[in-house]
N, C-alpha and C positions, 0 to 999 in steps of 0.2 A: 377559422382553421379549415384546411382542406379535409375532405372525407377520406382521402387516401392515408393509410397508415404509414408513418415515416420509418425509414431505416434508423437503426440506433447503433452507433459506434461508441464503445466505452473504452477509453485508453487509461490504463493503470501503469504509471511509471514508478517502478519500485524504488522506495527510499528517496524520492525526490523532495527536497525541501522547497517550500513555497518561496522562501527568501532568496533562493538562487535563480529565480526567473526575473527577467527584466520587468515584466508587468507587475511583479510584487516588490519592486524596489532595488533589485540587484544592479549595481553600477556596471557599465560596459555594455556589451552587446552579446550576452551569452545565449539568448533564446529568441532570435528574430522572428521565427515562424510562429512560435507559441504567442509571442507578444502581439504579432499581427492578428492572430486568431482572437486574442483577448480584446483587441481594439474593435472587433466586430461582434462581440459576444457578451454574455453575462459573465462577470468575474466576481466571485464571492471572496471578499477580502478576509473574512474570518471563518474559514472552513476548517474543521478539525476531525481527525480520525478518532475512532472509538477505542482502538487498541494499537500498540506500536510494534506488533509483529504480524507477518503476512497472513498466516492462516486465519487468525481471528478477524483481522481488518478486512481482508478481501471477502470473507464470509459475511461480514456486516454490510459491506457495500452491495452484495448480491441478494441480501435477504431483507434489508430494511429494519433489522433488529440488532440491538446490542448483543455482543457475545454472551453476556451474562443471562440474557433473555432467551437466546436461541440454543444455549447449552454448550457452545464451542468456546471454551475458555482456556484452551491449551494450545501449544504450538510444537511443531516438529516431532521429536521423539517422545514428547509428553502427551501426544494424542494416542491414548490407549483405546482398545476396542470398547471399553466402557464409556469413554468420552464420545466416541462416534455413535454409540447406542443411544446416549442421552440426546445428542443433536438430532438424530433421526427420529427419536420418539417425540420430539416437540412438534413434528409435522410441519416444520418450516419449509416453505417453498422458495426455490431460487429463481432469480429473474429469468434465466434461460428456459426453465420449465414453464413459467407463465407465458412467455412470448411464443414458445413452441406450440402451446395449446391455442394461442391466438393466431396461428397460421404463419408464424415467422420462420424463415430459414435461420438456424442458429449456428454460429461458428466462433471458435476461440483458438487463438494462437498462444499456447502456454503449456507448461509441463506439470503443473501442480496435481492434476488428476484427482483421484478420490471423489469426494462429493462435489468438487468444483465442476466436474464434467457432466453432472446431471443436467439433462435438458438440451445438450448440444448435439446437433447433427454431425458436426465436425469438431474435434477437440485434439489438438496436438501441435507439432512443430515440424512435420515432415515436409520436405521439398524435393521435387524431382530434379535429378542431375543427369546430364548426359555423361558419356564415358570420359570426355576431356575434363569436365568439372569434377567428376569423382576422383580422377587421377590427381588433379591439383589439390583437392581437399585432403586426401590421405597422405600426399607428399608433404603437405604443410602441417600435419598434425603434430609431429615432434616439436615444431616451433611453438605451436599453441600450448603444448604441455609445459614447455619451459617458461613461456610467458606467464601462464596462470600460477605456476608454482612461485616464481620470483615475485609476482604481484602481491602475494600474501606475506612475503617476508617483512616488508615495512610495517605491516600491522602487528606482526609478532614482536618486532623491535619496540613498538610503542608500549606494548603490554608487558614486555620482559621485566622492566624495573619494578613493576607492581607485584611480581610473583616471587616467592621464595625460591632460591636456587636449590634444586634437589634433583636426584636421579629421576624421580617421578615426573617432575616438571619438564625435564629435558626429553623424557620419553613421550610426554604428551605433545610437546612442540613438534617432534619428529613425526608423530602419529597424525597431527593436524596437517602437516605438509603433504604426507603420503595420501591422506584422504582426499586432499585437493587434487593431487596428481591423478587419482583414479576417476575423478569426476570430470576432468578437463575435456574428455571426449565430447560430452554433452554440453558442458559449460561454454565451450568455444562457440557452439551454435546458439545456445539460449541467450547468452549475454552479448548479443550483437543486434543492434537496432536494424541494420541493413537486412539481416536474415528474416527478422520478424515482419518487417514491412514488405519484403518480397513475397512472403507467403500470403499476407493480407491482401495485397493487390492482385495476386493470382486468384484467390478465392472470390474476391469482389468482381473480377473480370469475367467470371463465369456467368454473371448476370442472372441470378435466380429469378424465377417468374413471380416470386412473392417478396414482400419486404424482408430485410435481413437484420439480424442482431449480430454484431461482432464484438468480441472482447479481445483486446490486445494487451498483453502484459510485457512491458519492456523492462529488462533487468540490468541494463548497462550502468545505471546509477547505484546499484548495489555493490558492496565490497566484493572484489578488490577494485571495482570501478574500471569499466572498459572504455577506454578513450584512445583512438588512433592518434598518433603524434601530431597529425595535421590539425587536430581540434584542441590541442593543448597550448597554453600560453608558453611563450619562450622563456620568461623570467621565473624559473623555479630551480631549487637546489635538489638535484637528484640524490645527493648524499644525506639530505635531511628528510627522514621518513614522513614527518608531518607536512612539510612544504610540498613534497612530492605527491603524497596522497591527496592533499587538498587540491593541487593542480589537476590531478587525474579526475577528481570528482567534478570539478568545474568543466573539464573537457568532456566528460561523459554526458553532462547536461546538454552541452552544445551538440554532441553527436546524436543524441536522441531527437533533439529539436530539428536537426537537419533532416532526419528521416521521417519525422512527423510532417514536415513540409512536403516531402515527396508523396506521402499518403494523401494529404489534403489535395495536392495537385492532381493526383490520380482520380479522386472522387469528383473533382470539377471536370476533368477531361471526359469522364463517362456520364456526365450530366446527372450525378447522384448527390452532389453537394447540398443543393437547396432542399432536397427531400430527406435530409439526414439530421437526426439529433446527434451532435458530435460532442462528447464529454471528455475532458482531460482532468485527471486527478492523480494522486499517488496514494499508496496504502498507508504510508507514514513517511517521516523524514529521516534524517541521520545527524548524529553529532560529529562534527569535525573538530574535536578537542574541547568544545564548550563543556563546561561543568566537569572537566577532566574525564570525559568519555571520548575515547579515541576511535572514530570511524565505526560506530555501531549505533543502533537505535534503541538502546534501553534508556530509561529516564523519561519522565512525563513532562519534560520541558518543551518550550515552544519549538525548538529545532526539530523535534521528532513528532510533535502532535499537530502543528499547524501545517496544513496541506493546501496545495493549489486546487481550485475547483473552477473550471471554465465550461460553460454550456453554450453551444452555438446551435440555433434552430430558427432561421429567419421567418418561417411560417408563423411563429408565435412571438419571437423576440427579434424584431427587425432592426434594432440598434444596440450599440454597446451600452452597457450599464454596469457601474461599479456598485456593489451591494455590501453594506457594512455589517448587517446583522449576523449573529451566530448561526451557523449551520453545521451539520455533521453528515458523514457518509450515509447514515441511515435515512437521510431525507431524500436521497436520490430515487429510491424505489417508489414511494408515494407520488413523487413529482412526475415520474415516467408514466405511472398508471393514470394520472390526471391528464397528461398529454394524450394518452390513448383513450381517454374517456371511459376508463375501466373502474368499476366500483372495487374499493379495497377495504371497506369498513369492517369486513368480517375476517380480515387477515391478521388482526391483532399485532399490527406493526408498532415499532417504537418511533419510527421516523415520522416526520410531518411534511406535508406538501410545501414546496418553496413558493408557490404561487402568491400567497398573501404578501410575502416578503418582496417578491419581484414586482407585483402589480400595484400594491398599496403601501409599500415600505412598512408593512406591519410586522413587528418582531414575532417570530414563531417560537423562540426560546430565549430565556434570560441567562442561561448558563450552558456550558458543555461539560460532558462527563467522559472520562477516559480511564483505561486500566492497562496494566501490564502484568505478566506472570512468568515470563521465561527466565530472565536473568535476575529480576527482582519481583517481588509481589507487592504492587502498589496500585492505588487508585487516586484520582484527582478530580476536582471540580474547579472550573474556571468561569468567573463572572467577568463583566466588563472591566472591573477594577482589580480583582484579586484572583490568585490561584492558590488552592490548598491541596497539598499532596500528603497522603497517609500511607505508611507501610502496613499492609493488612496482616502481616505476620508479626507485627510489633517488634520487628528486628531490622528490616531494611537492608540486609546484607546483599551486596552485589557480587555475583559469582564471577563476573568478568574482571572487575577492577579490584576484587579482594578487599573490599572495604564498604562502609556505609556512606552513601552520598548525603551529606548534610546532617540528616537525622531521621528519626521515626516519623516526625511531622515536619512539614515545610509550609511556609506562608509567604507569598510574594505580592507586593503592590506593583502590578504591571504597568500602571500609568506612570509611576515615578521610577520604576526599576524594570524596564522591559526585558533586560537580559537575565533577570532572575538570579541576582547575585547576593541580595541581602535578605536572609531568612528572618521574618518578623514574628515567628511563633512565640518567642519569649516576651517580646515587647507588646504584642497585641493578643494576649491570652483569651480575652473575651471573644474577639472576632474569630480566632482559630477554633474556639469551642463551638461557635455558631456554624462555621463552615464545616467542621467535622460532623455536626449533627445533620446538616443537609446532605453531606456525602453518605453518611450511614443510612439515611432514609431512602436515598436513591438505590443503594445496593439492596436494602431489604425489600423494596418494592419490586425490583427486577428479579430477585430470588423467588418472591411469591408468584410473580407472573410466570416464571419458568415452571414452578411446581404445579400451578393451575393448568398450564398448557400440557404438561406431561400427564396430568390426571385426565384431561379432556381427550387426549390422543392415545390413551392406554390401549394397547393391542391394535393400534391403527397407525403405527409409525411408517416412515419412509425408509427404504433400503438404498444404500449407495453402492451396493454390489461389491462388498469388501473382497479384495483380491490380494492374496499373500505376496505374489510375485510383484505386483504393482507397488504394494506398500514397501517392499524391500528396495525397489528401484527409487521410489520417492525419498526414502530415508538416505540412500546413497547420495542423492542430489543435495538434500538438506545438509548432509555432512560436508560436502564440498563447499557449501556456502558458509560453513562455520556454525550452523544451527545445532549440530549434534556433535558432542565431543567424543 
């Protein structure tokens, strides 16, 4: 390995399902640039998120800790000052903070703000426009308003049959559409891969005198799915909301892929490609009607928990390799620390370095663990053969679908039933009991770890500079994405 510290580019494509990429088995040619990247990189075939909503998942990516361990177990409007206090009091360090202290120029193109911006020299999504560009932008805003409002209507149509007809329900539907309207001013910018890539290439072109870390968060694959018509297939039924939204999702994958190709081309053009650790993943996936979940990412099924993970760095990994062993987002941080030859043994991470798996094909974990708490409160453990899902509230009520999905407990044989259609809880009671015990032990251990960390860091927590105006702005954006009712 060279003595020079590498640049690090971390791509998080929101709600991207692994199965919708060609390199993960999708038929057709939906992601030629990502597929080409995968053919020259490490591709982890069994990578999983720790949580299926953005706040917790992105935090676990950037900290190397499970949300239950770092204290951030809520999302959107459920992140109270008390939750932030707990998270800050664990003394958890984010990747940007570490790299900043290591002499890196740190940059992020995203709008999440709050604790996510800790450690970044640049954090945001502003772009300079000349007078002509500004005129064009504001002239087209009414079109963008209309486009994003109407884009949410098919989703409302999908969920309408599940909800009881009432004045309250009608009022909520109108309120949801209006909240989307008021957010479209920013959503039109945020949910556009072209816009994100333009900012990224502009920042990189400034050629910082030191190595850089860049986080790029692409939102096009999040509902209502941003896909220009030229990226959509021709054969879909506009009058069928399911067919239309599914086509939009596939188009949004191709759109992001196209602009990732431009980003890679730019890094090569300025001779930074070979000196860069380039990582592509997603925070979680999305259900496109599977398990009767319509265009959302609740449920701990494979559609929403199995994520892509591709790492390109020719200085250490000079040929493509497909890796089967289980990995999770939390394993990225210790792996990056090892690339930088930085000791992380005192950081109390949950993640494990991927190097034994990469170099020796040595398994680093025999299971993966994941949770959700926003729409349903559930946890799951997945082994090579089985997945066990448990409703932590012993109820399992889904606030979006207005029902219980399957039951309080679910057990699937993933070798025989990869689509998770046959619940085996009643037929394999002994196995379900054993899996439940393992899941309970994991949760108890992580709870104890959090308590110990809070005790060790008492009166020595980290502040994320809570700002009431910023919090209000973030909540408005989350509202526009459907996270807050």
